[in-house]
DOMAR-231146 format. One record per residue (C-alpha): residue in three letters; y, z, x. Coordinates in steps of 0.2 Angstrom, whole numbers, plus 5000, padded with zeros to 4 digits. Last residue first. Example, Ala and Ser with C-alpha at 12.3 -4.5 7.8 and 13.67 -1.06 7.14 Angstrom:
BEGIN
SER499550365068 ALA497850395062 
//
This chain:
BEGIN
ARG547757805664 LYS548657915651 GLY547357895637 LYS546157965651 ALA547558115653 LYS547258155633 LYS545358125632 LYS545258255646 LYS546658375637 ARG545658375621 GLU543958415632 ASP544758575638 GLU545558635621 SER543758625613 ASP543358475601 GLU542358565588 ASP543358505572 SER543458335578 ASP541458325579 ASP541258415564 ARG542458295554 ARG541558135562 LYS539858215558 GLN540458245539 LYS540858035537 LYS539257975546 SER538258125535 PRO537458265543 PRO535958275556 ALA534658405553 ARG534058435572 THR535558375579 VAL536458515570 GLU535258645579 LYS535558555596 ASP537558555592 GLU537458735588 LYS536658765604 LYS538058695614 ARG539358785605 ASP538458945607 SER538558915628 LYS540358875628 ALA540759035619 ALA539659115633 LYS540359035646 ARG542059075639 GLU541559265639 MET540959275656 GLU542659205664 ASP543659325653 TRP542459445658 ASP542759405678 ASP541559315689 ALA541059395704 SER539559475698 GLU538659315698 ASP537059345706 ASP536959515697 MET537159415680 GLU535659325686 ASP534659465689 SER535059535669 GLY534659365664 SER532759365671 GLY532359515659 SER533159435644 GLY532059275644 SER530559385641 GLY531159425622 SER531159245618 TYR532459105616 ASN531758945610 SER531358795619 GLY531858615611 SER532258525628 ASP534158565626 ASP533658725630 SER532858685647 ASN534458585650 TYR535358765648 GLU534158835662 SER534858695673 GLU536558725672 SER536658895679 GLU537459055671 GLU537159005653 SER535559105653 SER535959285653 GLN537359255641 SER536459175628 MET534959285630 GLU536059425625 TYR536759315610 GLU535059255605 SER534459435605 GLU535859485593 GLU535559335582 ASP533759365580 GLU534159565576 SER535459515563 GLU534159405555 GLU532859535555 SER533959665546 ASP534559545533 ASP532859495528 GLY532059335532 ASP532459155527 PRO534159095524 MET534459045504 LEU534658855497 CYS532758835497 SER532758995486 TRP533658895473 GLY532058875464 GLY530558935471 GLU528958845469 GLU528958875450 PHE530858845448 PHE530758665454 ALA529158645444 ALA529958685428 PRO531558595432 ASP530558435434 GLU531458265436 ASN533058355433 VAL532758455449 THR532358315460 LYS533658215455 MET534858365458 ILE534358385477 GLN534458175480 PRO536258185473 TRP536658335482 SER536258265499 LEU536658425509 SER538158455521 VAL537758565536 PRO537858755544 GLY537158845526 GLU537758955513 THR537159045497 PHE538059085480 CYS537559195465 ILE538959215455 ASP539159375448 MET541059355445 SER541359495459 ASP540259415471 LEU541159245468 TRP542859345473 GLU542059425487 LYS541459285494 LEU542959175493 HIS543859315502 GLU542659325515 LEU542959135518 SER544859115514 GLU545059115533 MET543858965536 PRO545058855527 ILE544258765514 SER543858585519 ASN543058525502 ILE542758565485 HIS541358475479 GLN540758485460 VAL538958455455 PRO538758325442 ARG538058365426 THR536258325422 PHE536058505429 GLU536858595414 LYS536958765421 PHE538158695434 VAL538058675454 VAL539758725463 VAL539758645480 MET540858725492 ASP541458665509 PHE541958745525 SER543358755536 LYS544058765555 LEU542358755562 GLY541958865578 PHE540558975572 ARG539658895557 VAL539758875538 ARG539758675536 GLU539258715517 LEU539358845504 HIS538358835489 VAL538958895472 ILE537658945460 GLU537258895440 VAL539058885433 GLU539458875416 SER540159055415 MET541159015430 THR542258875420 VAL542758755431 ILE544558685427 LEU545058555440 PHE546658425437 PRO546858265442 PRO548358285441 GLU549658395449 ILE549958585445 LEU548458635436 HIS547158675448 VAL546058785441 LEU544458915445 CYS543959005427 GLU543459155418 THR544859285422 THR545759165433 PRO545559085451 LEU546858985459 LEU546558835469 ASP548158775478 VAL547858595484 PRO547158465496 GLN547258285494 ARG545858175487 PHE544758255475 PRO544258455476 VAL545058475492 GLY545258665495 LYS546758795500 PHE546358965492 ALA547259075478 LEU546859265476 ASP548659335475 ARG549059185465 PHE547959245451 PRO547959115436 ILE548559175420 ASP547159145404 VAL547859165386 GLU546659205373 VAL545959075360 GLU545059135343 LYS546359225332 SER547259035334 ALA548959095328 GLU548759275340 GLY548459145355 ILE549659025350 LYS550959165350 GLU550259225367 SER550859055373 TYR552359065367 ALA552859225373 LYS552359165391 PHE553259005391 GLU554859095385 LYS554759225399 ASN554259125413 LEU555459005409 GLN556959155409 ALA556259225425 ARG556359035433 ARG558159015427 GLN558759195433 ARG557959155450 GLU558658985452 GLU560359075446 GLN560359185460 GLU559859045473 ALA561158945467 LEU562459095471 MET561759125487 GLU561958935491 ASP563758945486 GLU564259095495 ASP563359055512 GLY564858935518 HIS565858835506 ASN566458855491 TYR567858715484 ARG566858555487 ARG564958635480 ARG565958695464 ARG566558505461 ASN564858445463 GLY564458305475 THR562958345486 GLU562158495477 ASP562358385460 PHE561558475446 SER560858385429 VAL559058395437 ASP558958575436 SER557358615445 VAL556058715436 GLU555358555428 ARG554458585412 TYR552658575406 PHE551558545394 GLN549658485398 VAL548258415390 ASP546558405397 LYS545058345388 THR545458155392 LYS545158005383 LYS546257865387 ARG547157735378 GLY548757825373 ILE548057995370 MET546258005363 ILE545358165361 GLU543858235371 HIS542858385365 LYS542958565372 LEU544758565376 HIS545758625392 ILE547358665385 HIS548758685400 LEU550658785398 VAL551358735413 ILE552958785422 ILE553458665436 VAL554258665454 GLU553058795458 LYS553058955471 ASP553359065454 CYS553358945439 PRO552159045430 GLN550458965425 PHE549858975407 PHE548058925403 LEU547258905386 HIS545458865386 LYS544158795376 ILE545358725363 ASN544458615349 SER544458755336 PHE546258785338 LEU546558595333 ILE547658485344 ASP548658335337 ILE549758235348 LYS551158125344 GLN552057945346 GLU552257885326 SER554057975328 ARG554657865342 LEU555657925357 MET555858125355 SER553858125355 GLN552958255344 TYR551758375352 ARG550758475338 LEU549758625339 GLY548358705327 ASN547858785312 SER549258865306 HIS550558755315 LEU551358795332 GLU552458635336 LEU552858565353 ASP554458465356 GLY554658325366 ALA555458265382 LEU555458085388 ARG554457965400 LYS554857795393 GLY553357715386 GLU551657775380 LEU551257945380 ALA550958035396 PRO549358125401 ARG550158265402 VAL551558305390 PHE553558355395 VAL554358505386 GLU555958495376 ARG555658615364 LEU554358735361 LEU554458765343 GLU553758915332 LYS553158925315 LYS552758765307 LEU552058845291 ASP553958825286 ASN553558645279 ILE552658745266 GLU554058875262 ARG555258735264 PHE554458645250 LEU554358805240 GLU556158855240 ALA556758665236 PHE555458695221 ARG556458875216 ALA558158795218 LEU557858645206 GLU557058735193 PRO556958585181 SER555258565185 ARG554058415187 TYR552358425198 THR551358285207 MET549658295212 SER548558205226 ARG547058145231 VAL545958275220 PHE544158245227 THR542458245219 ALA540958265227 ASN539958115236 VAL540758165254 ASP539758315253 GLU540058415272 PHE541758335274 PRO542258255292 GLN544158185292 ALA544058025302 ALA544658035319 GLU546457975323 LYS546757855339 LYS546657705329 GLY547457755314 VAL546557835299 ALA546457745280 GLN545657875268 GLY544057865263 PRO543758035262 THR545158145257 VAL546558245265 PHE547758305250 ASN549458245244 PHE550458365235 ARG552058305227 LEU553658405220 TYR554758325209 SER556558405204 LEU557158355187 ASP559058375182 GLY559458215188 GLU558058125198 GLU557558255213 ASN556458205227 LYS555058325237 ALA553658255246 VAL552158375254 SER550758315268 LYS549058325271 LEU548558485263 THR546558535267 SER547258655280 VAL548358745269 HIS546858795258 PHE546958765238 PRO546858885226 VAL546758835207 PRO547558925192 GLN546958875177 GLY548058815161 PHE547158625165 ILE547658655183 PRO548958765191 SER549058735210 PHE549158885222 SER549358905239 LEU551158905242 MET551458935223 VAL551658815208 ARG551758925192 LEU550258995180 GLU551159165181 GLU549459255182 VAL549359195199 ALA550959315202 LYS549559465205 PRO549159395222 LEU547259355222 SER546359485234 ASN545359565218 GLU544659395212 ASN543659375228 ARG543659335247 TYR545259205245 CYS545559035252 GLN544059005260 PHE543858815269 LYS542058775277 ARG542258685293 PHE540858525295 THR540158525311 LEU539658355319 LYS538258385330 GLU538158385347 LEU536458365355 SER535658505363 LYS535158535381 SER535058725384 SER533458745380 ASP532858635394 ALA531058585391 GLY529458625398 SER529058765388 ALA529358885403 PHE530958805407 ARG532158945403 ALA531259075406 MET530759015424 GLY532658985426 GLU533059155419 ASN531959255433 GLN532659155446 LEU534359175441 LYS534059355440 GLU533059355457 ALA534559275464 LEU535859385455 GLN534859535462 LYS534859465480 GLN536859415479 HIS537159615474 LEU536159685491 ALA537159555501 ARG538759605494 LYS538459785497 GLN537859725514 GLU539559655517 PRO540559785512 THR539759915523 ARG538260005516 GLU538560215517 ASP539060225500 GLU537460125494 MET536260255504 GLU535160195516 GLU533360255511 GLY532460395523 ARG532160505508 LEU532260425491 LYS533860395482 THR534360415463 GLN535960365460 LEU537260465456 VAL538860415462 ALA539060255472 SER539860185454 SER539660025444 ALA538559915456 LYS536859975450 PRO537459965431 ILE536960115421 ARG535660085406 ASP534260005417 LYS534260195425 HIS533460275408 THR531960345415 ASP532460515418 LYS533060635430 GLU534860645429 LYS535760555441 LYS535960585458 VAL537160655472 ASN536660735489 SER536460575496 ALA538160515489 LYS539060665499 VAL539460825493 PRO540660905505 ALA539761035516 GLU538761185519 GLU538961255501 GLU538261095490 GLU536961075504 GLU535661175495 ASP536361125478 ASP535860935477 LEU536960885463 GLU536560815446 TYR537460725431 SER537560735413 ILE538860625402 ASP537560465399 LYS535960565400 PHE536660685386 ASP536960545374 ARG538860525371 ASP539060345376 PHE541060275373 LYS541460165359 THR542960235350 PHE543260145332 VAL541760235324 THR541560155308 PRO540860275293 MET539360205283 GLU539360125269 ASP538960205251 SER540760185243 ASP542060115255 PRO542060185273 VAL543260325282 LYS543660255297 VAL543260365314 THR544260395329 ASP543360495340 ALA543060685347 LEU541860785356 LEU541960955365 LEU540961085374 SER541661245383 TYR541161335398 ILE541261505406 LYS540161565420 ASN540561405432 ARG542361465437 GLU541561625444 ASP540461525458 THR539161655462 SER537861535458 LYS536461575447 ASN537261535430 GLU535861545415 VAL536961675404 ASN538461535402 GLU539461605393 LEU540361505379 ASN542161495378 GLN542561375366 PHE541261265355 GLY541961105348 VAL542160975335 SER543360845332 VAL543460695321 ASN545060595321 VAL545460505304 VAL545760335299 MET545960315278 GLY545060165273 ALA544260245258 LYS545160395253 LEU544960575259 SER545460735249 LYS546760855252 ARG546661035248 GLN547061105266 SER546761305268 GLN545161305277 ASP545861175291 TRP545961005293 HIS547360985305 SER548960895298 ALA549260725294 ALA550060575302 ARG548360475304 GLY547160615299 PHE546260775310 GLY545060855315 VAL543460975314 SER544561125313 LYS544761305318 VAL543461285333 PHE541561355333 PHE541261485345 PRO540661635332 ALA539661515323 LEU538661465341 ASP537361605336 PRO536961535319 ARG536161375327 ASN535361275312 LYS535961365296 GLU537561425302 ILE537961275309 TYR537561165296 GLN538661285285 VAL540161285296 ALA539961095297 MET539961075277 ASP541361205277 TYR542661085287 VAL542060935276 GLN542361035260 ARG544161085267 CYS544360895270 ALA543960865251 VAL542760705248 GLY543360585238 ASP542960425247 LYS541660495260 LEU541560565276 THR540060675278 SER539060565289 ILE540560595302 VAL540060775302 TYR538360755304 ASN538460645319 GLN539560775327 LEU538560925323 GLU537060805332 LEU538160795348 THR538560985348 PHE536861025345 ARG536460905360 TYR537860985371 ASN537061175367 LYS535361125372 GLU536061045389 LYS536961215391 GLY535461315390 GLU534561215400 GLU535661215414 PRO536961065418 ASN537061015435 VAL538560925433 LEU539260905413 PHE540360785407 THR541160845390 ARG542160675381 SER543660675369 ILE544360515363 ASN545860485351 SER546860325344 CYS548660315340 TYR549560155331 ASN551360145336 LYS551059955342 TYR549760015352 ARG549460215356 VAL548260265368 GLY547560435367 LEU546360525381 SER545260695381 CYS544460735396 LEU543260885397 ILE542460945413 THR540961065415 GLY540561105433 ASP541261005447 HIS542761095447 LEU544660995447 ASN545661105455 ASN547061215445 SER548761145442 ASP548461145423 SER548061005411 GLN548861025392 ALA548361085375 SER549161025361 PRO547760955353 LYS546961135353 LEU545261135365 ASP546061245376 TYR544861285392 LYS544761375407 GLY543161395416 GLY543261275430 SER543661115419 GLN545061035409 ILE546060855408 ILE547060815393 PRO547860655395 PRO549660655392 TYR549860625374 CYS549860475361 TRP550060355378 ASP550960185378 THR550660015373 PHE551659865364 ASP552659815380 LEU551159825392 THR550359695384 VAL548659675375 ASP548059495368 LYS547059485384 PRO545959635378 PHE545859765391 LYS544859735407 LEU545359895417 LYS546059805433 GLN547459725423 PHE548259885420 LYS548059955436 LYS548959815444 SER550359825429 ASP550560015434 THR551360085420 LEU549860095407 CYS548560155421 SER549960265428 GLU549260405416 THR547760425424 ASN548460455441 ALA549560595432 CYS548160675423 LEU547260685440 LYS548660775448 GLU548960875434 HIS546960915435 THR547160955454 ILE546260845466 LYS545160915481 LYS543960785485 GLY541960815489 GLU541860635492 ASN540460595476 VAL541560725465 ILE542960645467 ALA542260485467 GLN541160525452 PHE543060595444 GLU543760415448 GLU542360315441 VAL542360405423 PHE544260415420 TYR544460235425 ASN543160105418 LYS542260205405 MET543760335398 LEU545160185401 LEU543960065391 SER543760195377 THR545560215375 MET545860035375 LYS544559995362 SER545360145351 ALA547060065352 THR546359895348 GLU545559965334 ILE546960065327 CYS547959895326 LYS546659795318 LEU546559925303 ASP548359925303 GLU548459745299 ASP546959755287 ASP547959895277 LYS547860075281 ARG548160235269 ALA548460365278 LEU550360335277 ALA550460365260 SER549560545260 SER550660605276 ILE552460555266 GLY551560665250 SER551060815262 ALA552860805271 ALA553660805254 ASP554660975256 VAL555861015242 PHE557760985241 GLU558561035226 LEU560060925220 THR561461005208 HIS563160935218 SER564661005224 LYS565060935240 ALA565561025257 LYS563861075262 LEU563260885258 TYR564660835269 ALA564360945283 ASN562560895281 TRP562860715282 GLU564160735299 ASP562960845307 VAL561460725306 PHE562760565312 LYS563260675326 GLY561460715332 THR559960815328 GLN558460825316 LYS557260985313 GLU555860935302 LYS555361055291 ILE556360985276 LEU555560815277 SER556360765258 ALA555760755241 VAL557360765231 LYS557160885214 GLY558660885203 GLY557960975189 ASN556860845183 THR557660735169 ALA559360695181 THR558360655197 ALA558660475198 ALA560460505193 THR560760635204 MET560060535219 TYR560860375216 ALA562560465216 VAL562260575232 VAL561860405240 LYS563560325233 ASP564460475238 PHE563860465255 ILE564360275255 ALA566060335250 LYS566160455266 ASN565760315277 THR567060215271 GLU568360345270 GLU567860395290 ASP568160215296 LYS566860185311 THR565860085299 ARG564260125289 ARG563159975282 LEU562360015266 ILE560759915264 GLU560059885246 ILE558359845243 PRO557259775227 VAL555459785231 LYS554459625230 ASP552859615221 THR552759425227 ILE553659365240 GLY554559205240 ARG556159255246 ALA556659375260 GLN558559425258 GLU558459595261 VAL557059605272 GLY557859445284 GLU559459555284 LEU558659705289 TYR558959665310 LYS560859645305 ALA560859825298 ARG560759885316 LYS562459825320 GLU563359865305 SER562760055306 MET561560125296 VAL561060185276 ILE559560095268 VAL559360115248 ILE557560065241 LYS557460005223 GLU557060055206 PRO555860205208 ILE556960285221 ILE556760285240 LEU558260345248 MET558260295268 ILE559460375279 SER560060315297 ASP560460405313 PRO559060335323 PHE558060155318 ALA556260175322 TYR555460015323 GLY553859915316 LEU554859905298 PHE553860005286 TRP552660095296 GLN553760135311 GLN555060185298 LEU553660315291 SER553160365308 SER555160415312 SER555160515297 LYS553560605301 LEU554360645318 TYR553360655335 VAL554260735348 ALA554460645366 ASP555260505359 ASP556860585354 ALA558060455345 ALA559560545337 GLY559460585318 ALA558460515304 LEU558560575286 ILE557160525272 PHE557660575255 ILE556160515242 ALA556660535223 SER555960585208 ALA555260745215 GLY553760815205 LEU553060925220 PHE552860755231 GLU550960795233 ALA550760815214 GLU551360645210 GLU549960585219 GLU549660425209 LYS551460375205 TRP552060415225 CYS550460305230 THR550960165222 LEU552860175227 LEU552060205244 ALA550960035243 ARG552659955236 ALA553459985250 ARG551859935262 ARG551959765254 HIS553859765256 PHE553959785273 ALA552559685278 ARG553059535271 ALA554759545278 ASN554159575295 ILE555859655306 GLU555859585323 ILE556859665337 GLY556859595353 SER558659615355 MET558759815354 
//
């Protein structure tokens, strides 16, 4: 429980909302004058409203506790240890509409605990004196545990007049009202649910059907469930970057059904039967920060016309039900309207319709007996379905295809006024997106292959990415199937598509003769909006007092944005306190290293400062503290690069509401300010296998640090403990052998883990505060060596970039800005190759990364292809300044003549492979005699006729063994490549490097022997 943090403002805001709901919907609480919530032992497997209420209030469910809510205050009973987490809520200051709270701390003393129970009963008795002792409670919940038994025994022995009534309905109504923070969490949970359905389950079941595998519903359910526990799967699902595993869980185990046995209740479970490729139902629900979402989809394989017709009507019905969700509409009325719609349009389906059309957040199902009404801002699950329909058109002998069910469910927000409801779960529901067709002729004879599987016969192929799956792609007779291609062939096909796309975009981009991407950077003005409207103003404004974001001027409360506040000063004179607000205004003197603040209208009237006087010393002190506490978090003792002037000392990194400030410990005037609006990328690189841990910021526009301009600012801390002397330390003198080394290694591992945790948490706080910047973490598993500047370094791909962050100069290549990548010196026999990155902004110099080991070639190609970056390769280095000069002179003409196709190899892959094969065969036959090799040097090309003479020569040299023939073939290939290089000579520097790489072992021995002579 060490990581528990209670949001005091959220607690008091929601407590006030509960009291308001209690007052407005008194009938839902059965006229009770007190609300009593008892929580027993923790049980994560059971959903309880008591736990949901605590989660809503506190963000955490505290077991073995009591929460008593009366109109005057909220009383909480819990152990002393847990009560410490609520001290901030109890002592919170500066909160408008604060609800009084009293915490009663239990101890091990029975008399003290009995006195606490007496106090709780006294509070309930006093509050319910006028209504016959009615206390609202969750009497249907079965709470267990020692604490619950102790309370029940006390209450049974205690003489009282209290009457406990069920308040589940009222609690549900309160929890159903969502604020902006709640809606954001639900939207995130819904997005994760949709991505799980799209990026995992659909691809998984398509692969199973495609390959004819057999897997049970339970096994597929377990595989899907592991996506939230396996960190590797979690990263591949492309969840929002601010989402972590710590706040994510399943609402319920995934429900997967097929094969004629269906249960459309939310309590259904996946059984042990095998997945059947007929009608497949899948329901998923992800919980994020204790907020749930839900989605259900029906997937049809080889659907008959009747099944298609029924599904289309199910989709039509769900859209109709969603359209009926309005503020004030009764839940029972929603179900009745759905039934009437069915009876009017498809009465034959009415007997198969489910008994509910969804459920609300923390509410029971909508059925005919429910009398609740929808409220604007509620989030509900809209679910429609037809169970156990008979497939009368089924012609197969498979009994599992005779009965099927249809189910669609989504998470929807009830709108305000006449707006349309908002569907949070984004996943296609159209028939063409969920239906598939198999070739029935071969289905019974052999496992289903990709050639037998095809997508629905319509013209909507552009909606489905070609590389998304090998399943359900329409193929012509004789055409090679996608799943039968090798990874290299798939990559080549994808690269061909990317090249065509790049060419088309270039033609459209320069069609008018100008580069549309070139735009002058204009100074933008940031408009500050304190509050959207009058309804969002706090009620305390009416008091006309100085507040955190309000200043009374001439009897009117005037709001100001905290970003316009330059500084605040406070001083005291006698019994009076003075508070001075200094604002940012045009014409203020700024330092040489600071840029002037831009203003939209510099001729407007600005207030430079305001001073207030008050005898309330404590209140002004609290207000002064709150304003200065906008500095939310500190990352202490970190170094900065580029370094500030003077002695190298660590400083503190401060997190403010609109940016970051680095403050040097040496001099107060040495500081670096970084606005969130100027941050382009935020990187966190752990200290695994590194000597430092890094928090790196790549900026959109340069800033001045010292006397230099820079776009990269890095904050780091060294991993090694410099204060620890490994040679003269006292512990070193008394501990001998491996014991001391093992202890040092253990301490270093712990230190690295603690640093990673601290820096990662701080980087996530920066992302949350900025609401625009996302933390990017390099993938060390994809790292490769290269020389981007002068020395070899490790280059690490991230989600959006290719980076080197450990030593300056830093390298940050944003992949979305890359036009094309060209790989140079890709030839047999070389130990390394070069990479050239061409940017979409052609006036920007290309980025060279040299001397990449040849072992990284395939991995690099795979990564570039996965990033949808078009790449080419060639055997020699090119003159890129001359190439880019030609491109920039007339980009339109460059693309009209083929664009980057000049870098691509000519001919199809099949033709190249045949030519390479024939050349290899010819090299084997021709390298037997030196005269034939010399004839090749004269410039003649290999031809098919040469293979015949080669066979005769092989007979003459039959005495050679295989090792000798392979050595000769390799030697001939190297000489042939030397001839090709001669036709296109590289630069002198490159030639020297290539020659050194191509020296064979024998040649190096000869040079060494010659040197000895």
